[in-house]
C-alpha positions, 0 to 999 in steps of 0.5 A: 174706321180711321183712328186719327193716328191714335194707337189703340191700347190693349184692354187689360181690365175686365168688362164692368158688369152691366145689367143683362137681359135675354130677349127674342125678336120675332119678325113678321114675314107675311106676304103683306110686307113691302120690301122696304118694311122687311129692310126696316125690320132687319135693320131694327133687329140688328140695331137693338142687338148691336146697341145692347150695352151688356156682354152677358145678354142673349138674343134669339131672332126668328121670322114667323107667318103661318103654316097653311099646309102640312109641309110648312112651318109658322116659324123660321129660325134665323139667329140661334141664341147668341151671347152679345160679347164681342164675337156675338156682336160681330156675327149678329148682322149676318144672321139677321140678314137671313130674314125674308118675306114669304111667298104666297106658297109658303104660308102668309097668315099671321100666327101670333100663338105660334110666335109667342110659344116659340119665344117663350120656349127660347127664353125659358129653356136653359136660361137664368130665371133672375135675368129679365126675359123679353119678347119683341113682336114685330108685326104689320097685321092682325091674328090670321089663322083662317088658312091654317089646318092645325087650328081645326075646321075652317069655320072654327079657326078664328075662334080656336086661334083666339083660344090658343092666343089666350093660353100662349099669353098665360104661359108667357106670364107663368114663365116671366116673359114680357111681351112688347108688340110693335105694330106697323103698316096700314092696319095693325090691330092696336087693341090686340097688340095692347092685349098681348102686352098686358097678357105677358109678365108685367114686372120689369127691370125695375118697379117703374111704370116706364119698364111695364110692357106696352104696345107701340104703333109706328106710322111707317118703315122709317120709324120701325128701328127708332121705335123698337130701340125705344121699346128695347130701352124701356124693357132693358132699363136703358136710356135712349137718345135719338140723333140726326138722320142725313144722307152721306157725306154728312156729320151727325150729332148725338149727345151722351149724358154725364150720367152714362157709364157705358153706351152704344152709338148705333148707326143705321147706314142703310148701305154697307159701303158707307164708312163711319168715324166717331169724334168725341166732345173734346174733338178727338177722333177715337179708335174702333177698339181698345182704349183712348184716354179714360174710355174703352171702345168696341166696334161691331158690324162695320161691314154691315148695314148697321154698326155700333160703337160700344164705349165704356166710360164715355166722355159726356157731351155731343159726339159727332158721327162722320159718314162718308160714302163712294159715288152711287152709295149716297141715296139712303139716309144715315141715322144715329142713336145712342143707348146707355146705362148710367149711375146716379149718386146722391149726396144727403144732408140733415140739418141740424145733424143732431136735432132735439126730440120733438124738433124738425130736421130737414133732409136734402138729397142733391143729385150728382154724377158718379164723379161728384159733379152736379146734374144740370139737365133735368132730362137726365133724371126724368122719372126719378123716384126718391124714397127715404125714412128716419130710423133710430133708438126708441121709435119705429121708422118714420117715412120721409117724402122728398120733393123738388118742387120749390115748396115748403123746405125745398129751396128751388124747383127742378134744381136736382136737390130733393128735400123732405122734413121730418119731426124727431119723435119725443121718444128718440134717444141716442143714434139717428139715421136718415136714408134716401134711395134714388131709383130711375130707369137706366140708372143704377139705384143709389142709397145714401144715409146720414147718421146723427144723434139726438142732441143733449139738452145743453151741447158742449160745443155749438157751431155755425158755418158761413160758407156760401155757394160760389163761382171760382176758377181752378186753383182758386180759394173760397173763403168763409168762417166757422163760429164755434163756442165751447161751454165745457171745461175740456178742449174739443177737436173739430174735424172739417172736410168736404165729402160726397164728391171725388177726392181732391176736387175740393179741399178744406183748410184747416182740416182740424180746429181745437176749441179751448175750454170756454172759448168762443171764436170765428176762425177763417175757413178756406176751400181750395178748388183743384187744378185744371188737370183734375177736370180734364176737358169738362170745363171747356163748355161753360164750366161745371158745378161741384156739389159736395157737403161741408162737414164739421165733426166733434171728435171729442164727443164721439164724432158728433156731427155739428154741421152738414151743409150742402156746398155748390161751387161753379168752376169755370176756366181761367180767363186768358192772358188778354183778359188778365193783363190788358191793363198793362198795355200802353194806351197813349197812342192816338191811332190805338184810341181811334182803333179802340173806338171803332172796335167799341162801336162795332162791338156795341152794334154787335151787342145790340144785334144779339141782345135777346130783349124783345124775343118772345119764347113759345113752348110748343107741345109734340102735337104743335100746340102753344103751351106758353109764351115768355118775353125775354129780357136783356141777357147776360153777355147777350145770353138770356138764361132760363129753365123749363119748370114742371115740364110734364105737369104745367110747363112754363119758362122761367128766367134763371141764372145759369139755367140749362138753356139760353137764347140770343138773337142771331144777326142772320135773323131768328135766334140761337139756342144754347143747351148746357152740354149740348152746344148751340142750335139755330132757331129760325124765325118760323121754326122750332127746336126740341127742348125735351122729349115732349116740348119744343121752343119757337119764336113768337112776335118780336116785342122789340121789332114788331112781327117776325118777318115772313111769320104766319099770323098768330094761331087761332084760339082753337089751337090755344087752350082757354085756361090762361093763368100767370105763373106763381113764381118768377125767375131770379133775374131782373128786367123784362120777361122773368115769368111765363104765361102758360096756355095749358095747365098740363092736366093729366100728364105725368109728374116730372118726378114720380115719388113714393109717398 
């Protein structure tokens, strides 16, 4: 792989510790497998081994069918237990290549009990019981031991096979081995696959439903790899993102979340002659090993059908994978995906920070990346659990329920700020502490706490901070004021700071204020944004949000907190020279005026062509059902910004300033969809593009220009659920199209946020 002239830097630091797993891949080798099925199984086994982000994980691979004579074996060892460090990742592709389909003379039944016993043996012999144990079972058939003499007389073999399968599953559960079956081909027994998933060990890497073993059924060989990667991600507490698939030469794209601390871009080349290069979201072609900027790279499998680039501290955003191949090696598609683990942080505030007994306090946990940036895309924390409690002197702990649904004390739904309210017990006295824990599959759990004290009857110093959320450029200052009143006869020193984000990104001035006895004052407070160099290239894609906590503490009164208020600053790049100094240019020349008029007319026409007013946005389910329609209004700079609210419960579109999605018309017809951190995608008049894992966006009839040219007739009523209601909330913008009329209530779906109560 080319490195574009960048010299790899030797890695001096040790590998960070990421969650490891011991796993076995058992691959069906029965004669019913078509050659393309076997190729898909081999590629799938290599994909998950190369995609593992932990250098401490171990993998074992074997094939299985059935022993139908004394000189046959049900199991074919292929890859002995291999540690997936740099050396292990390089060797795994070669040994997986030894998998093969069996001939009729070699025993072609399907002996599930033998495969499970072998997997349990490999996972429980000489391994650490605290490391998750996972058996992936790839099969295209059903239990078939009718020609296996070891199961007794022919008339009783089916019954004995079922008995031994039941015992093998019990042994797996006793040895803490999870079983994740993957069924493919024309007729896998889904009920039997479900039984095997439920028969093994049920506790996963975290206590979340997504980590509980489940069977998966795929429709064809091309889906074996992606489906196994999804199962592997769930079992290993990784996040999975499927990218594009194209024939070379081609450039494919895949997104890496800002939460990722380590990830593997996995490329199924189909042909080892295909060569791959990797380009980060900032446009840099990265090296195959060593470090570049702040990221660390390790490539494995470059000469095989599957290769993977492991990245520690990857640049978030859309990565490009460039696939090239010589003539005669371009017939097979190249597929790309990414597996990653990450870190989710929370910033916690209690308002008021020193409440009185019997009064309520509001507790907010705002989600952040590990660098303190706010999280814009709800997909990054889907399946999140938030639990908390209030503890203190004089009372037993009180549980806290957090929500992000826009109800009660929560200000807005889906904004990444989870809010709860709790009453301070009458018996409380002295110290208080609220804590919250964030848990999500693929993300390290984070616990945050905030300490306070029960307020005295008449506090010596009271204060109120006026510092609003703001938009700013690097180096700008955001101003506000602090109202303070000291009723005591001694001076009090107040310390001001912005916490819960990377140091130096936001700096408050003054850092200390002395309030004289009996003084009431309102001094000015300034928050300065760091220079552009502190953000690297992360401002280039529309900017980002800094989420911190503005804090005021009375150091004279034992560091009693007076103010803890969430602060959000949207930072965008400074405008260019033309935008800042256009007014100094001479404008007297007649020719310049004429040219200016022509340019203005062109821009006006261009703006009209791109104005999203009249576009009808339709939410489409994975089954092709239209769940809601939303007429777009006039946009901001031709972009109509919106968000998808309650995507798994009652999905609908709401207009939202600075929302994660935006659309505008395309001069070529249809529209263009912009995703925050995901670039721009063409939305054809008769096509659709994905928004979330289960929802896509399409265009309905254009209210400005009539039906879309060439568009099919409106869907029949049988395709639309009958219960239609108007959204109870409207967006924050003005003009046409601030609400969505959902066509489905989404009953029976999982909540976007699975929370403890």
